[in-house]
C-alpha positions in Angstrom: 171.4 93.6 129.0 173.6 96.4 129.7 172.4 99.5 131.7 173.8 102.7 130.8 172.8 105.9 132.7 174.1 109.4 133.0 171.7 111.2 135.0 169.3 108.8 137.0 171.4 108.7 140.2 168.3 108.7 142.4 167.9 104.9 140.8 171.1 104.3 139.3 174.6 104.8 139.6 175.9 107.1 136.9 178.3 105.2 134.4 178.3 107.7 131.5 180.6 110.7 131.3 178.8 114.2 130.1 180.5 117.3 130.0 180.4 120.7 128.3 183.0 122.2 126.4 183.8 126.0 126.5 181.9 126.8 123.3 179.2 124.9 124.6 179.5 121.6 122.7 178.5 118.5 124.8 181.1 115.7 125.3 179.9 112.0 125.9 181.9 109.1 126.7 180.1 105.4 127.5 181.9 102.2 128.6 182.4 100.0 125.7 179.2 98.1 124.9 179.6 95.6 121.9 176.8 93.5 120.3 175.0 93.7 123.5 171.3 95.0 124.0 171.1 98.0 126.2 169.0 100.1 128.5 169.5 103.9 128.2 168.2 105.5 131.5 168.2 109.1 130.8 166.1 112.1 132.0 165.2 114.4 129.1 163.7 117.3 131.4 164.8 119.8 132.6 166.8 121.5 130.1 165.1 119.5 127.3 167.1 120.5 124.4 170.3 119.9 125.7 169.0 116.6 127.3 167.7 115.3 123.9 170.8 116.3 122.2 172.9 114.2 124.8 170.3 111.2 124.2 170.9 111.3 120.5 174.8 111.2 121.0 174.6 108.2 123.5 172.0 106.4 121.2 174.3 107.0 118.0 177.3 105.7 120.1 175.5 102.5 121.3 174.3 101.9 117.9 177.7 102.0 116.4 178.8 99.6 118.8 176.2 97.0 117.7 173.8 97.6 120.7 170.1 97.6 120.3 169.0 100.2 122.8 165.7 101.0 124.6 165.6 104.6 125.8 163.8 104.8 129.3 162.8 108.5 130.0 160.1 109.3 132.5 159.1 112.4 130.6 159.2 113.0 126.7 159.5 116.6 125.9 157.5 118.3 123.2 154.7 115.3 123.5 152.2 118.2 123.5 153.0 119.5 120.4 151.5 116.5 118.6 148.8 118.5 116.3 149.1 121.3 113.8 146.8 124.0 114.4 147.9 126.2 111.9 150.1 126.1 108.5 153.8 126.4 109.0 153.6 124.9 112.6 156.2 122.2 113.2 155.0 118.7 114.5 157.5 118.7 117.0 156.4 115.6 118.9 156.7 113.4 115.7 160.1 115.1 114.8 161.6 114.4 118.2 160.4 110.6 118.1 161.8 110.4 114.5 165.0 111.8 115.6 165.4 109.5 118.5 164.6 106.3 116.2 167.0 107.5 113.7 169.9 108.2 116.2 169.4 104.5 117.5 166.3 104.0 120.0 164.8 100.8 119.2 162.1 101.7 121.8 161.2 104.4 124.3 159.8 103.5 127.6 158.1 106.7 129.2 155.4 107.5 131.9 152.1 108.8 130.7 152.9 110.0 127.3 150.7 113.1 126.5 149.7 112.3 123.0 149.0 108.6 123.5 146.3 109.4 126.2 146.5 105.5 127.2 148.5 103.2 128.7 150.1 100.6 126.3 152.5 100.5 123.1 152.2 102.3 119.9 154.4 103.4 117.2 154.7 107.1 116.5 157.3 109.3 114.4 158.8 105.9 113.6 159.6 105.0 117.2 157.9 102.3 119.2 156.8 103.9 122.4 155.7 102.0 125.6 153.6 104.5 128.1 153.3 103.1 131.5 150.7 105.0 133.7 151.3 106.3 137.3 147.5 106.6 138.1 147.3 103.7 140.4 150.4 104.8 142.5 148.9 108.4 142.7 145.4 107.0 143.7 146.8 104.8 146.3 148.8 107.8 147.7 145.4 109.9 147.8 143.7 107.3 149.7 146.5 107.3 152.2 145.9 110.9 152.9 142.4 111.2 152.5 140.7 108.0 153.0 137.7 107.3 150.7 137.9 109.2 147.5 136.4 109.7 144.2 138.7 110.4 141.5 138.0 112.7 138.3 140.0 114.1 135.6 139.9 117.9 134.4 139.3 117.0 130.8 138.6 114.1 128.4 142.0 114.0 127.5 142.9 112.4 130.9 140.1 110.1 131.1 142.1 106.9 130.8 143.6 107.8 134.3 140.6 107.7 136.1 138.0 105.5 134.1 139.1 102.1 135.4 138.4 103.5 138.9 135.0 104.7 138.1 136.2 108.2 137.6 134.6 110.8 135.5 135.7 113.8 133.4 135.2 117.3 133.4 134.8 119.2 129.9 136.6 122.2 128.8 134.8 125.3 127.6 136.9 127.3 125.2 136.5 131.0 124.0 138.2 132.6 121.0 140.2 135.8 121.6 141.7 138.2 119.2 145.3 139.5 119.6 146.5 141.7 116.8 146.1 139.5 113.7 145.9 136.4 115.5 142.8 134.5 116.6 143.2 132.1 119.5 141.3 129.8 121.7 141.5 129.9 125.6 139.9 127.7 128.1 137.2 129.9 129.9 135.8 127.4 132.1 135.3 123.5 133.1 131.9 122.1 133.2 131.0 119.1 135.5 128.0 116.8 134.9 128.2 114.8 138.2 127.9 115.3 141.9 130.6 116.1 144.2 129.0 117.4 147.2 130.1 116.0 150.7 132.9 113.7 149.0 136.6 113.8 149.0 137.8 114.5 145.2 141.1 113.7 143.8 141.7 115.7 140.4 144.2 113.7 138.4 145.9 114.8 135.2 148.8 113.7 133.4 150.8 116.9 134.1 150.8 120.2 135.8 152.3 123.2 133.9 151.0 126.5 134.8 148.2 125.0 136.8 145.4 126.9 135.2 143.4 123.9 134.5 143.9 122.3 137.6 142.8 125.7 139.4 139.4 125.9 137.5 138.9 122.3 138.4 139.4 122.8 142.1 137.2 125.9 141.8 134.5 124.0 140.1 134.4 121.0 142.7 134.6 123.6 145.4 131.5 125.4 144.1 129.8 122.0 144.1 130.5 121.2 148.0 133.3 118.9 147.6 134.6 118.0 151.1 138.3 117.6 150.6 140.1 118.3 147.3 143.5 117.0 146.4 145.4 117.7 143.1 147.6 115.1 141.6 149.5 114.6 138.4 152.4 112.5 136.9 154.4 115.3 135.7 154.7 118.4 137.7 156.3 121.3 136.2 154.7 123.8 138.4 155.9 127.0 136.3 155.9 130.4 137.8 153.8 130.7 141.1 151.3 127.9 140.0 152.4 125.7 143.2 151.8 128.3 145.6 148.4 129.1 143.9 147.3 125.3 144.0 148.6 124.8 147.8 146.5 127.9 148.6 143.3 126.5 146.5 143.2 122.9 147.7 144.1 120.6 150.6 147.0 118.6 149.1 149.1 118.8 146.0 151.5 116.0 144.7 153.0 114.4 141.9 155.7 111.8 141.0 159.4 112.1 140.8 159.4 112.1 137.2 160.4 115.7 137.3 161.7 116.4 140.8 159.8 119.2 142.8 159.2 119.9 146.3 156.0 117.7 146.2 157.2 114.6 144.5 155.7 112.4 146.9 155.5 109.3 144.6 158.3 107.4 143.4 158.4 106.1 139.8 160.7 103.3 140.9 158.0 100.6 141.1 156.8 101.5 137.4 160.4 100.8 135.9 161.4 97.8 138.1 161.1 95.3 135.4 163.8 97.3 133.5 166.2 97.6 136.5 
């Protein structure tokens, strides 16, 4: 098995040359791989559109060399766009998976794939996907910080992260809003049907983007009398000032290094060790 990687320098020595021409086109050069299975370790975020194009160039090159390739990427971009809410929208998650499969990916290994909402293997968009969960690593890290904790998720979609630890899920309540001719739904609040008073609480989700959902969850459990509140996620985007807001609202915020950030305290290396 040959390992190919351009941008996983925190885990692997890069061995793919990637550069950009003055007109913005990408150049890719891979060490010769002939009729040998390959593992392509490639981060698809940040700069997801460029990184996806680079992935397809590398996959296609390996495919032409007769190399069946497994793509290992901690975060799959566009995974949140797996449903069509109004006519004319692109089903982006399916399209991306289809493009990767067509380029030459026999399988994608990723971490807490948003649309799968479970750990395991599935086929989507013509691509076999293995989603590995970071939940155990994140919960272990929380216990080192706070001792005995109860784990909850901020919505039903992330319930798979907490249920094996006896965790419960909050429920999103949405309201409809009108802007011009458009009507859209927005999260108004989170509702909780379980007790948190006097407990150390870990709120666990697959990702933190703008932090809006997590902040509402923190507010809810604090009002319920939680002793300590920790926030964690597999993927941390922390758009705009969301990290500052979360740091001010709770006792601790941390994520994995699937997307490097100032609070990437949990390494994904143990999750990928069988592929290294």
